[in-house]
Structures are given as structure tokens and as C-alpha cells.
C-alpha positions in Angstrom: 31.6 -39.5 50.1 33.9 -36.4 50.0 32.3 -33.0 50.4 33.5 -30.4 47.8 35.8 -27.8 49.2 33.2 -25.0 48.5 30.8 -26.7 50.8 33.2 -26.9 53.8 32.3 -24.2 56.3 35.7 -24.7 58.0 37.5 -23.2 55.0 37.9 -19.5 54.5 35.2 -18.0 52.3 37.6 -16.9 49.6 38.9 -20.5 49.2 35.4 -21.9 49.1 34.3 -19.4 46.4 37.5 -19.9 44.3 36.8 -23.6 44.3 33.1 -23.2 43.3 34.0 -20.7 40.6 36.5 -23.1 39.1 33.7 -25.7 38.6 31.2 -23.3 37.0 30.5 -22.8 33.4 30.3 -19.3 31.9 26.5 -19.5 31.9 26.4 -20.6 35.5 28.7 -17.8 36.6 26.6 -15.2 34.6 23.4 -16.5 36.2 24.7 -15.3 39.6 24.8 -11.7 38.2 21.1 -11.0 37.7 17.8 -11.1 39.5 14.3 -12.2 38.4 11.1 -10.3 39.2 8.2 -12.6 39.1 4.8 -10.9 38.8 6.1 -7.4 37.9 3.3 -5.3 36.5 3.6 -4.2 32.8 0.5 -2.1 32.6 2.0 1.3 33.2 1.1 1.6 36.9 4.3 0.1 38.4 6.6 0.8 41.3 9.8 1.4 39.4 10.5 4.0 36.6 9.5 2.9 33.1 8.6 -0.5 34.6 6.0 -1.2 31.8 8.6 -0.8 29.2 11.5 -2.5 30.9 9.9 -5.5 32.6 9.6 -8.8 30.7 8.4 -12.3 31.3 11.0 -15.1 31.5 10.9 -18.9 31.4 11.4 -19.6 35.1 12.4 -23.3 34.7 14.9 -22.4 31.9 16.5 -19.7 34.0 16.9 -21.5 37.3 18.6 -24.5 35.6 21.8 -22.5 35.6 21.4 -21.0 39.1 20.1 -17.5 40.0 21.7 -14.5 41.7 18.7 -12.8 43.2 14.9 -13.0 43.7 13.3 -9.6 43.4 10.5 -8.5 45.8 8.7 -11.8 46.6 6.8 -9.8 49.2 6.6 -6.3 47.9 5.1 -6.9 44.5 1.6 -7.8 45.5 -0.4 -8.4 48.8 0.4 -11.7 50.3 0.0 -13.0 53.9 3.6 -12.9 55.3 3.4 -16.5 56.6 2.2 -17.8 53.2 4.7 -15.5 51.4 7.6 -17.0 53.5 6.5 -20.5 52.6 6.2 -19.6 48.9 9.7 -18.0 49.0 11.1 -21.2 50.6 9.5 -23.3 47.8 11.0 -21.1 45.2 14.4 -21.5 46.8 14.0 -25.2 46.9 13.2 -25.3 43.2 16.3 -23.1 42.5 18.5 -25.4 44.6 17.1 -28.5 42.9 17.4 -27.2 39.4 21.1 -26.1 39.3 24.1 -28.4 39.4 25.4 -26.8 42.7 22.2 -26.2 44.6 23.0 -22.6 45.4 20.0 -20.5 46.4 19.3 -17.0 45.4 19.7 -13.8 47.5 16.1 -12.6 48.2 15.9 -8.8 48.5 13.2 -6.4 49.5 12.6 -2.7 50.1 12.8 -1.6 53.7 12.9 2.2 53.6 10.3 2.7 56.3 9.9 -0.9 57.5 9.7 -4.2 55.6 7.7 -3.3 52.5 5.1 -6.1 52.7 1.5 -6.5 53.6 1.0 -6.6 57.4 4.4 -5.3 58.4 5.0 -2.4 60.7 5.0 1.0 58.8 7.7 3.1 60.6 8.2 6.8 60.2 10.0 7.8 57.0 13.7 8.6 57.0 13.1 12.3 57.1 11.5 11.7 60.5 14.5 9.7 61.5 16.6 12.8 60.9 14.1 14.9 62.9 14.6 12.7 65.9 18.4 13.4 66.1 18.5 10.0 67.8 20.8 7.4 66.1 20.5 4.8 68.9 16.7 4.7 68.4 17.1 4.5 64.6 19.6 1.6 65.1 17.1 -0.2 67.2 14.5 0.2 64.4 16.9 -1.1 61.8 17.6 -4.2 63.9 13.9 -5.0 64.2 13.3 -4.5 60.5 16.3 -6.8 59.8 14.9 -9.4 62.2 11.6 -9.3 60.4 13.2 -9.6 57.0 15.3 -12.6 58.1 12.3 -14.3 59.6 10.6 -14.2 56.3 13.6 -15.5 54.3 14.9 -12.2 53.0 18.7 -11.6 52.9 19.2 -8.1 51.5 17.4 -4.8 52.3 17.4 -2.0 49.8 18.0 0.8 52.3 18.9 3.3 53.6 18.8 6.3 51.2 21.8 8.5 51.9 21.1 11.2 49.4 21.5 14.7 50.9 18.7 17.0 50.1 19.8 19.8 47.8 16.4 21.0 46.5 13.3 20.4 48.6 11.1 20.4 45.5 12.5 16.9 44.7 9.8 14.2 45.2 12.0 11.9 47.1 12.9 14.3 50.0 10.7 12.1 52.2 13.1 9.2 51.6 16.1 11.2 52.7 17.4 11.9 56.2 17.9 15.6 55.7 19.9 18.4 54.1 23.1 18.0 56.1 25.7 15.3 55.3 26.7 14.8 59.0 23.2 14.2 60.1 22.5 11.9 57.1 25.7 10.0 57.7 25.3 9.5 61.5 21.7 8.5 61.4 22.1 6.4 58.2 25.1 4.5 59.7 23.0 3.7 62.8 20.2 2.2 60.6 22.9 0.2 58.7 24.3 -1.1 62.0 20.9 -2.2 63.1 20.0 -4.0 59.8 23.4 -5.6 59.5 23.3 -6.8 63.1 20.3 -8.9 62.2 22.2 -10.6 59.4 20.7 -8.6 56.6 22.8 -7.0 53.9 22.2 -3.2 53.9 22.2 -1.5 50.5 23.3 2.1 50.4 21.5 4.2 47.8 21.7 6.0 45.6 25.5 6.1 44.8 25.9 8.9 44.0 24.5 12.4 43.4 20.8 11.4 42.8 19.4 14.2 45.0 21.4 16.9 43.2 19.4 16.6 40.0 18.8 19.7 38.0 15.5 21.4 38.6 14.7 18.8 41.3 13.4 16.5 38.6 13.6 12.8 39.2 16.5 11.2 37.2 17.6 14.6 35.8 21.3 15.3 35.2 23.4 16.2 38.3 24.9 19.6 38.3 27.1 19.2 41.4 30.7 20.4 41.2 33.7 18.4 42.2 33.8 19.9 45.7 30.1 19.6 46.4 30.2 16.0 45.3 33.1 15.2 47.6 32.1 17.2 50.7 28.4 16.8 50.6 27.2 14.0 48.4 29.8 11.3 49.2 30.3 11.9 53.0 27.3 9.9 54.2 28.2 6.9 52.1 31.7 6.9 53.5 30.4 7.1 57.0 27.8 4.3 56.5 30.5 2.0 55.0 33.2 2.7 57.6 31.0 3.1 60.7 27.9 1.1 59.7 29.5 -1.9 57.9 27.1 -1.9 54.9 27.8 -4.8 52.5 26.1 -3.5 49.4 25.8 -0.3 47.4 23.2 0.6 44.7 24.4 2.7 41.7 22.3 5.8 41.1 20.2 6.4 38.0 21.7 9.8 37.3 24.7 11.1 35.4 27.2 13.7 36.6 29.0 15.8 34.0 28.0 13.5 31.2 29.0 10.2 32.9 26.1 7.9 34.2 26.9 6.5 37.6 26.1 3.0 36.3 28.9 3.3 33.8 31.5 5.1 35.9 34.5 3.0 37.0 36.0 6.1 38.7 33.1 6.1 41.1 32.2 2.4 41.5 35.7 0.9 41.3 38.5 3.5 41.9 36.8 5.4 44.7 34.5 2.8 46.2 36.8 -0.2 46.1 40.3 1.0 45.6 40.3 4.1 47.8 37.6 3.2 50.4 38.3 -0.5 50.5 34.8 -1.7 49.9 34.6 -5.5 49.3 30.8 -6.1 49.1 28.5 -6.1 46.1 27.3 -3.2 43.9 23.8 -3.7 42.5 22.0 -1.8 39.8 19.0 0.4 40.6 16.0 -1.1 38.9 16.5 -1.2 35.2 19.5 1.1 35.6 21.7 -0.9 33.3 19.2 -1.0 30.5 18.8 2.8 31.0 22.4 3.2 29.7 21.0 2.4 26.3 17.4 3.7 26.5 17.8 6.9 28.6 21.5 7.9 28.7 22.3 6.7 25.2 25.9 5.8 26.1 25.3 2.2 24.9 24.0 1.1 21.5 22.7 -2.3 22.6 21.9 -4.3 25.8 25.3 -6.0 25.3 27.1 -2.7 25.3 25.2 -1.6 28.3 26.1 -4.8 30.1 29.8 -4.3 29.2 29.8 -0.7 30.4 28.1 -1.5 33.7 30.2 -4.6 34.4 33.4 -2.8 33.6 32.4 0.1 35.9 31.8 -2.3 38.8 28.1 -3.2 38.9 28.0 -6.9 40.0 24.2 -7.6 39.9 21.5 -6.5 37.4 18.3 -5.7 39.2 15.3 -6.2 39.2 15.3 -8.7 36.4 17.6 -9.7 33.5 17.7 -7.6 30.4 21.4 -7.0 29.8 23.3 -9.5 32.0 21.5 -12.5 30.4 21.8 -13.6 26.8 23.3 -10.3 25.5 26.2 -10.5 28.0 26.7 -14.2 27.4 26.9 -13.7 23.6 29.3 -10.8 24.1 31.7 -12.9 26.2 31.5 -15.7 23.7 32.3 -13.5 20.7 35.2 -11.9 22.6 33.6 -8.4 23.1 33.5 -8.7 26.9 36.4 -10.3 28.8 35.3 -13.3 30.9 37.5 -11.9 33.7 34.8 -9.3 34.3 32.2 -12.0 34.8 34.6 -13.8 37.2 35.2 -10.6 39.2 31.5 -9.9 39.7 30.5 -13.6 40.3 33.3 -13.9 42.9 31.9 -10.9 44.9 28.3 -12.3 44.6 29.3 -15.7 45.8 31.5 -14.4 48.6 28.4 -12.6 49.9 26.3 -15.7 49.6 28.9 -17.5 51.5 28.8 -14.9 54.3 25.0 -15.4 54.4 25.3 -19.2 54.7 23.8 -19.8 51.3 26.7 -22.1 50.2 26.4 -24.3 53.3 25.1 -27.8 52.7 22.7 -27.6 55.6 21.1 -24.3 54.4 17.3 -24.5 54.8 15.1 -21.7 53.4 12.0 -22.7 55.4 10.9 -20.3 58.2 11.8 -21.6 61.7 8.9 -20.1 63.6 5.7 -18.1 63.4 5.8 -14.8 61.5 4.3 -11.7 63.1 5.6 -8.6 61.3 3.7 -6.0 63.4 3.9 -7.2 67.0 3.4 -4.8 70.0 7.2 -4.3 70.4 7.4 -3.0 66.8 4.4 -0.7 67.3 5.9 0.6 70.5 9.1 1.4 68.7 7.2 3.1 65.8 5.4 5.2 68.4 8.6 6.3 70.2 10.2 7.3 66.9 7.0 9.1 65.8 6.9 11.0 69.1 10.6 12.0 69.0 10.4 13.2 65.4 7.4 15.5 65.8 8.7 19.1 65.5 7.0 22.0 67.3 7.8 24.8 64.9 6.0 27.6 66.8 3.8 28.1 69.8 4.0 31.8 70.5 1.1 32.2 72.9 1.3 28.7 74.4 -1.9 27.6 72.7 -0.6 24.1 73.0 -1.1 21.9 74.8 -4.9 22.0 74.1 -7.4 22.2 76.9 -8.7 18.7 77.7 -12.4 19.9 77.5 -12.1 22.3 74.6 -14.4 22.5 71.6 -12.0 21.5 68.8 -12.7 21.7 65.1 -10.4 19.2 63.3 -10.3 20.3 59.7 -8.3 19.4 56.6 -7.8 16.7 54.0 -5.2 14.8 56.1 -7.1 14.6 59.3 -9.3 11.5 58.7 -7.1 9.5 56.2 -4.9 6.8 57.6 -2.6 7.0 54.6 -1.7 10.6 55.6 0.8 8.9 58.0 2.7 6.9 55.4 5.4 7.6 52.8 5.5 6.2 49.3 7.6 3.2 50.2 5.3 2.0 53.0 3.4 -1.0 51.6 -0.2 0.5 51.7 1.0 3.5 49.7 3.4 1.7 47.5 1.4 -1.4 46.4 -2.1 -1.3 47.7 -3.4 1.4 45.3 -3.3 -1.3 42.7 -5.4 -3.5 45.0 -8.2 -1.4 46.3 -10.1 -4.4 47.5 -7.4 -5.4 50.0 -7.4 -4.0 53.5 -4.4 -2.1 54.9 -3.2 -5.1 56.8 -2.1 -2.9 59.8 -4.0 -0.6 62.2 -3.2 3.0 61.3 -5.3 5.5 63.4 -5.9 8.7 61.6 -5.2 11.9 63.5 -8.9 12.7 63.9 -9.5 9.4 65.7 -6.4 9.8 67.7 -7.4 13.3 68.9 -10.8 11.9 70.0 -9.1 9.1 71.9 -6.4 11.4 73.4 -9.0 14.1 74.6 -12.1 12.1 75.5 -13.7 15.1 77.3 -13.3 17.5 74.3 -16.0 18.1 71.8 -14.4 17.3 68.5 -16.0 18.1 65.1 -14.7 17.5 61.7 -14.8 18.8 58.1 -12.4 17.8 55.3 -12.5 21.3 53.7 -10.8 20.3 50.5 -8.8 17.5 48.9 -5.1 17.2 49.0 -4.4 18.3 45.4 -7.6 18.8 43.6 -8.9 22.4 42.9 -12.4 21.9 44.4 -13.2 24.6 47.0 -16.8 23.4 47.7 -15.9 22.0 51.1 -14.2 25.1 52.5 -17.5 26.7 53.6 -18.3 23.7 55.9 -14.8 23.8 57.3 -15.2 27.5 58.2 -18.6 26.8 59.8 -17.1 24.0 62.0 -14.1 26.3 63.0 -16.4 29.2 63.8 -18.3 27.0 66.4 -15.1 25.9 68.1 -12.6 27.2 70.7 -9.7 26.1 68.6 -9.3 24.8 65.1 -6.7 22.1 64.3 -5.9 22.3 60.5 -4.4 19.1 59.3 -2.8 19.7 55.9 -0.1 18.1 53.9 0.9 15.5 51.3 -0.5 12.3 49.8 2.4 9.9 49.1 2.5 8.2 45.7 4.7 7.2 42.8 5.4 8.9 39.5 2.9 11.7 39.7 0.2 9.7 41.6 0.9 11.7 44.7 2.2 15.1 45.9 5.3 13.5 47.5 7.3 10.5 46.6 9.4 9.0 43.8 8.6 10.9 40.6 6.4 13.4 42.4 8.5 16.5 42.0 7.0 20.0 42.4 7.6 23.4 40.7 7.5 25.4 44.0 6.9 24.9 47.7 3.3 26.1 48.0 1.0 23.7 49.9 -0.6 21.4 47.4 -3.9 22.1 45.8 -6.1 24.7 47.5 -5.0 23.9 51.0 -3.5 27.3 51.4 -6.8 28.9 50.6 -8.5 26.7 53.2 -6.0 27.8 55.8 -6.6 31.5 54.9 -10.4 30.9 55.3 -9.9 29.3 58.7 -7.7 32.1 59.9 -10.3 34.7 58.8 -12.8 33.3 61.3 -10.7 34.7 64.2 -10.6 31.3 65.9 -7.1 30.3 67.0 -5.6 27.8 64.5 -3.1 25.1 65.2 -1.5 24.0 61.9 -0.5 20.3 61.8 1.5 19.3 58.7 1.8 15.7 57.7 4.2 16.0 54.7 7.2 14.5 52.9 8.9 17.8 52.4 9.0 21.2 53.9 6.5 23.8 52.5 6.7 27.6 52.6 4.8 29.0 55.6 5.8 32.7 55.6 2.3 33.6 54.3 0.8 32.6 57.6 3.7 33.5 60.0 2.5 35.4 63.0 -1.1 34.5 62.4 -1.1 30.9 63.6 -1.6 29.8 67.2 0.9 27.0 66.8 2.6 24.9 64.1 3.4 21.2 64.4 5.4 19.4 61.6 5.5 15.7 61.3 7.2 14.0 58.3 5.0 10.9 57.4 5.2 9.6 61.0 4.1 6.0 60.3 1.4 3.8 61.7 1.6 5.2 65.2 1.9 8.8 63.9 -1.7 9.7 64.7 -1.4 8.9 68.4 2.0 10.5 68.5 0.9 13.8 67.0 -2.3 13.8 69.1 0.0 13.3 72.1 1.8 16.5 71.2 -1.5 18.4 70.9 -2.7 17.1 74.2 0.6 17.6 76.0 1.1 14.0 76.8 4.1 14.1 74.5 6.7 16.9 75.0 7.8 17.6 71.4 11.6 17.2 70.9 12.0 16.8 67.1 14.4 19.2 65.3 14.2 20.1 61.7 16.4 18.0 59.4 15.5 20.4 56.5 14.9 24.2 56.5 11.4 25.4 56.3 11.2 28.2 53.7 9.5 31.6 54.1 8.4 31.9 50.5 7.7 29.3 47.8 9.9 31.1 45.3 13.5 32.1 45.6 14.3 28.4 46.1 16.0 25.9 46.1 17.9 26.6 49.3 19.4 24.5 52.0 21.4 25.9 54.9 24.8 24.7 53.6 25.5 28.0 51.7 28.7 29.9 51.2 28.5 33.7 51.6 27.0 34.3 48.1 24.2 31.9 48.9 23.0 34.0 51.8 20.8 37.1 51.9 22.5 40.2 50.6 22.1 43.5 48.8 23.0 42.1 45.4 19.6 40.4 45.1 16.0 41.2 46.0 15.4 37.5 46.8 16.0 36.7 50.5 16.5 32.9 50.8 16.7 33.0 54.6 14.4 30.2 55.9 11.4 30.9 58.2 12.5 28.0 60.4 16.2 27.0 60.2 17.8 23.6 60.1 18.0 22.1 63.6 15.1 24.2 64.9 12.4 22.8 67.3 10.6 24.0 70.4 9.5 22.3 73.6 6.9 22.6 76.3 9.7 23.0 78.9 12.7 25.3 79.1 16.5 24.7 79.2 19.5 26.8 80.3 22.9 26.3 78.7 25.8 27.4 81.0 29.1 26.4 82.4 30.8 26.6 78.9 34.4 25.6 78.9 37.0 25.2 76.1 40.6 23.9 76.2 43.7 25.5 74.6 42.5 27.7 71.7 45.6 26.9 69.5 45.9 23.4 68.2 47.8 21.8 65.3 46.2 20.7 62.1 46.4 17.2 63.5 45.2 18.2 67.0 42.0 18.1 68.9 40.0 20.5 71.1 37.5 19.8 73.8 34.5 22.0 74.7 31.7 21.4 77.1 28.7 22.9 78.7 25.9 22.0 81.1 22.3 21.9 80.0 19.6 22.0 82.7 15.8 21.5 82.4 14.4 24.5 84.2 10.8 23.8 83.4 8.1 21.7 85.1 8.2 18.6 82.9 10.5 16.1 81.3 11.9 17.0 77.9 14.7 16.6 75.5 17.2 19.2 74.2 19.5 18.7 71.2 22.8 20.4 71.5 24.3 21.0 68.1 27.9 21.8 67.2 28.6 23.9 64.1 31.8 24.8 62.3 32.4 28.3 60.8 35.5 28.7 58.7 36.1 32.5 58.2 38.8 32.2 55.5 39.7 29.3 53.3 41.3 28.6 50.0 37.8 27.8 48.5 34.4 29.1 49.6 32.9 27.2 52.4 29.4 26.9 53.9 28.9 29.7 56.4 28.1 27.0 59.0 27.9 23.3 58.9 27.0 20.6 61.5 29.9 18.6 62.8 28.4 17.1 66.0 25.2 16.8 68.1 23.9 15.1 71.2 20.3 14.6 72.3 19.8 15.0 76.1 16.7 13.6 77.8 16.2 15.5 81.1 13.7 15.4 84.0 12.5 18.6 85.6 15.5 20.2 87.3 17.9 17.6 86.0 21.2 18.7 84.4 23.6 17.0 82.0 27.1 18.0 81.0 27.9 17.3 77.4 31.4 17.5 76.0 32.5 17.5 72.3 36.0 16.4 71.2 36.6 18.3 68.0 39.4 17.0 65.9 41.0 19.2 63.2 40.1 16.6 60.6 36.5 17.5 61.0 37.3 20.8 59.4 38.7 19.1 56.3 37.4 20.0 52.8 38.3 19.5 49.2 40.7 22.1 47.8 41.2 23.4 44.3 43.2 20.4 43.2 40.5 18.0 44.4 42.5 16.9 47.4 40.9 16.8 50.9 42.9 19.1 53.2 43.0 20.5 56.7 44.2 24.1 56.4 45.8 26.2 59.2 44.0 29.3 60.2 41.1 30.6 62.4 38.0 28.6 63.1 34.8 29.1 65.1 33.0 26.3 66.9 29.4 27.2 67.7 27.3 25.4 70.2 23.7 26.0 69.1 20.1 25.1 69.4 19.8 25.3 65.6 21.9 26.5 62.7 20.8 30.0 63.4 20.5 29.9 67.3 24.0 30.1 68.6 24.4 29.9 72.4 28.2 29.7 72.8 31.2 30.3 70.5 34.7 29.0 70.8 37.4 30.6 68.6 40.5 28.6 67.9 43.6 28.7 65.7 44.8 25.7 63.7 48.6 25.9 63.4 51.2 24.0 61.4 51.3 22.8 57.8 48.4 22.0 55.5 47.5 18.3 56.2 46.0 15.8 53.7 44.1 13.2 55.9 43.8 9.7 54.5 40.8 7.5 54.1 41.0 6.8 57.9 40.3 10.4 58.7 37.9 11.1 61.6 34.3 11.4 60.4 32.6 11.6 63.8 32.8 14.1 66.6 33.1 12.2 69.9 30.6 13.2 72.6 30.4 12.3 76.2 27.6 13.0 78.7 27.8 13.1 82.5 25.1 13.8 85.0 26.2 16.2 87.8 24.8 15.4 91.2 
């Protein structure tokens, strides 16, 4: 018996796929271009936008007879024991393989924004916390563990990371982003991609592109970004994650920019992504995104027209279920409306990826090969480390923290005793379990109240909720005031409740009009401060909130961005002093709830000035964070201050821990361009390095700046390196500059290619 060429693992993948495609019918090729979502809710309480309108039932047996491209969320749709879920997925794959002529299984995909989104899996801190850690190697380790858990359960593709750069903190999905700076988003995002891909899981970059720049911070609203903002802010993290991370998939964004929906934009999905950047993987639709070309964008008059527009633009796979790439697309090809070459182009990409994943191999077996434990001690330890590193001490003016171990502590607030206060909207308990109130959480999530009691066993800890997260009821404030009045210190635990489409105060579709604390939490904080008892404010949120109203009145402020299942012990460790806080802000914290939106990437007219009575200067700037120890920065050195527009420049300094305990400092490198042919951000991050130092220990950190890191998009839409003066600022935050190097770029204007330098190389040595 002769094995078909496409089954031969010794042949190149391209040859195998070409052979298989030549044997397939039009319907079999088209079947590779869509997913099926079994069990998707249609009752108006779903996990995707307009799910109740867009989801539909399909005849499973009829569909799989021609093959199937993807299986949608076998684990993340409803609670299922992971071991049983893996067996069920394997049975589904066996049915798909048996039904089709070629026995090709489907790609199984899942959400993995803050861990594998399934019941019983580790809930890690959200991406905004990854950014706060300024620790790409730790994020890469997390990505690897998430990937290993996905593969163990039979999942091949993860729908993460989110590489949208925050442009307006009122947007509900800020918690899903890594921050407001493209360099931070790109470096941390690429690290996550490397980790996920190292486990053999296809990472999917989303949302390509512009989603976070929606007008008025409304979910799915039109994007108002200009050409240069799009090129120099929006696109940069995607380029970094593709080149440096090796991502093999990209998800098209829901939004439209200047009248063109991303899902119907060949300039974005083909000319830029594939022809200029050289991407060879798959482009998938965001859920129902192709159908939205007809129903929301109204650039298509029928499902067939939507399918044609998306396929022509470069979307290879319709997710989560077929609506346009099924019968409407087939009929359009058969009547000559859609060229079959577009089907072949997409099917070839899909099958190449299946070949890479081993799904075309004759010996492919979908059954799990061992026991499945998705929340082992090693995962929890990693979740704890990331939660600890990402907690940001915003203020501690009178050294109220760490707390005395035998203090009388009143823990107050709506987030103190709720385990879900630790989780973002894409963690399974927040994402799916609200539809299943009878099902337990599936993982241990200590609330902060319990963690404080465990952390400080000799303290007398009392509790009062005070108020709800978002409801207007003030009845509980009096009890909270009473508990605070009896204590030596009050820990006010305030913040968000993650949810979807208005069912929370943070999360997808949970946008806000301003940056006031939700509900009456601000009034609760006012009442607590009126007691005269020192107040430590702990924020468990998915976005920054305006804190200027209380500045100078609080004993200390700790910010944690949905820190995951181990967030309670991590934050309690900061309060007790067991953990020395080392997180840095990935987003600015505003002073006032109005006068926004604002991120630190502002040209001169975006800064405070006499032309407006509104001062947008943040209360706590991007990159800010305090410690329980102290550091000195000295020994600054820079090389030749004149370099060519293709040259490099090295600067270095020594950081020493001068305090009495171990801690971490984050050295940040910012670029200031005094004069350019277009307006530039006053400062922008171009490098950073986290340094963990014991008491008395020093480390010398050097940065190799290349002129291409100063590149920007000029008036013609071309990325250039311009000659002229530059300033490099070594800083502890975007506003706390410690050393400045002035240099001159000489020579002609340069136009770097797609191989331009995106990273600032750093090196650390430990002086004896």
C-alpha cells in the first residue's frame, strides 16, 4: 500500500499541502476555512458581542463529512472537568477524522488571555499586570506553562495575547492590554508569544489593528487614529511580536479606520502583514467579525458579499462558527462571483499550519497522553510570583506600610472578601461561571481579607463591606466607619468587578464615561478618611482611576491590576512587608476624572499649558512605583555624543540597593526628540531593565541605543531616521529623570527597512 504524498512527514510541508489540495473538492477546501461552536448560548447572555443574534445551530454530522477547519472553545463554553473535556475533545476529533475522506482533524482553539480559560485552570494575573511587572522573562515562563496546559488538553491554538495599546483608559478592555506604551506592550507581548509558541501552541495576536483607539472609548466604535499614530503606536507591538516572538496567527479587529473595516482591508491584512512584514501564518476573524461586515459595518449586502470581502482582504478562517464561509461562499464560487483561487489561497495557509502542528500525520492521535492537572503547585507559584512583582506601591509618604504585625486593622470595602475581585473578565470564573451559579469556582482563590488574616495572624482584623461595587446603596457605610474608628489602621479595598457587555465595571463592553471610582466607593473612602484613622487604599481594578481627590490624605496606596488566583496572598504580602513591592505603572493614574482621555505619549500640545484650563498631567506617571528599600543611581557614562543616522550609542550607570532589604529597581530609558519634521511625543520609552538587588548589592546596566530606535513616520507615510539633536533620559518613570545624555545624529535622512531594530539591547554586570 502506497502512502499518499501529503501523509509523508519526510516531504516538505508545502509539497504535502499542495498534494492534498489537488485531491480536495471545492466543498472540502471551503470546510477548512471555518470553525464550529457547539453549545454556544443564544439567550442574550453570551461571551461574544451579539452572540444571541449571530450564533446558530448546525447539523454536526453533515458538516464534518467534508472536514472541518476549527473547533471553537470546547473547554471555555461551559464548565467541564478538564480530564473529561479532553476525552470529549478527542472523541470529537475522531469523529471528524472518520467522517471526512482525508481524516484531517480540526484545529482546537481556546482563549488564554490570563491562563487557559477553562474550569479548574490556573487564573494568572491579567495582561495589565504583566506590564506592571516589567519582567518579560517571567511572562515568557507563564506563556510556556499556559501553552503546555493547552496542549495537554488537546488545544492547538490560543487566542492571545492582546497587543492593543491603551489610548483611552475609559475603554472597558484596558485590563486585557499590557499598557499605554507600544515598546512595553511589544516587549512583554513578544515574551508571552515566545512562551506559548515554545509549547507548540499557535499564538494569535489581537486585535489587528486599532481596536483600542475607538472613538469615545466605546467598544467597537470607529477608530479615529491618524496615519502616523497608527504606524508608530498601534502597529509596533504586532511587528515586534511577529518578528521577535514568532506568532503564527493574527486576529482581525472588529473596528474600522477611516471608513474601512479591518476585516475587509487588504491593505492591512495582505499588503502590510504579508507582503511587507513577510507573515506566512493564518489570519482568523474575531468572533462573528465577517458577518459584522454586513450587519454592523454595512459594507456588504449579504453573507456572500461579506465572505468575499473578508477572503479577498486576507482572512483565512471564519470564527467562531460558520455563517458566511459556509453555503453562501460555496454558492458564490459556483456562480463565479468569488474566484476559487481565494479559497485555495486560504485553504493552503490553513493546511500548512495543520501540517506544522502534526495534524496531517498518519499517526496523529488526539487522545491525552497523561493525567491533566491544570492548576498544579508550580502554576500557582508562578501566578504568585507574577502577582507579587506586579503590585505597585503608588504612595507611602509616612511609611505607614508595612503594617505592624499586631495592629488593629479594619479591612473595609466591596472588594475585600470577594474572590472574584482578583480576576479579569477572561478568567473562567468571571467569564463563564456567572451563567452557572451552582458550579464552584474550581480553583482556590483567597480573598484579600482571608489573606491578610493569614499573613498577620497576631493582628486583630475586623471587616465591613461598606458598599457594593457599583450599586448606589450607602446603607453599609456607617458600619464601615464604625469598624475603622475602632482600629489603628483601615485598609480600604476598592475597585472593579470584571464582566462582559455591561455586566461588570471592567471588561469587554464595560466602558465608562469618566474615571471616577465605580458606584459610591468614593463616598465610602471619604467617610473612612473623616474618621482620622490612617487609611491604606488598596485598588483591585482593570483600569486606572482618578485619585487626586484623596491625594495627600491617604496613608498609602497600593494598586493591583486583577492579580489572579494568588493575588490575595501577594497583596497581603505587600501590606505585611513580606513582599517588597516592585511593580511599575503600565498606565498613567489620572489626577481628575475629567479632562481625559490622556496617556503619557503626548506631543507638546497634549501637555499642560496656558491655552487650556484643563491640566491633563497625571497624578502618578507611567513607569512610577515605590519600594520599601532605597536605590542610588551613579557612575553614569555615555560614549561619543555624535553618531550617524545608522550608528549606535552606549550609555550605562550603576544602581545600588542602599536600603536594608532586597528589592527591585526598574531602570527606564526614554527618548526626547526636540525638533522633528512632524510633532513627536515629548518622551517615549525605548528600553528598560529590571534589576533585583540584595541589600548593598550593585549592578551596572548598559543600554545600546541604535539610531533606528528614534525612527518615526514622516509626512509622506515613510518611516525615517532624521538627523538632529536627541536626548536619552535614564529615568525611574516617564517623569522622574535621573540622567540625561544629549547626542547628535549626523548624516542623511535614513529610511530603515522591515529589518529595522525594534529592541534596545541591554546588558547587566555585577561589580564585585
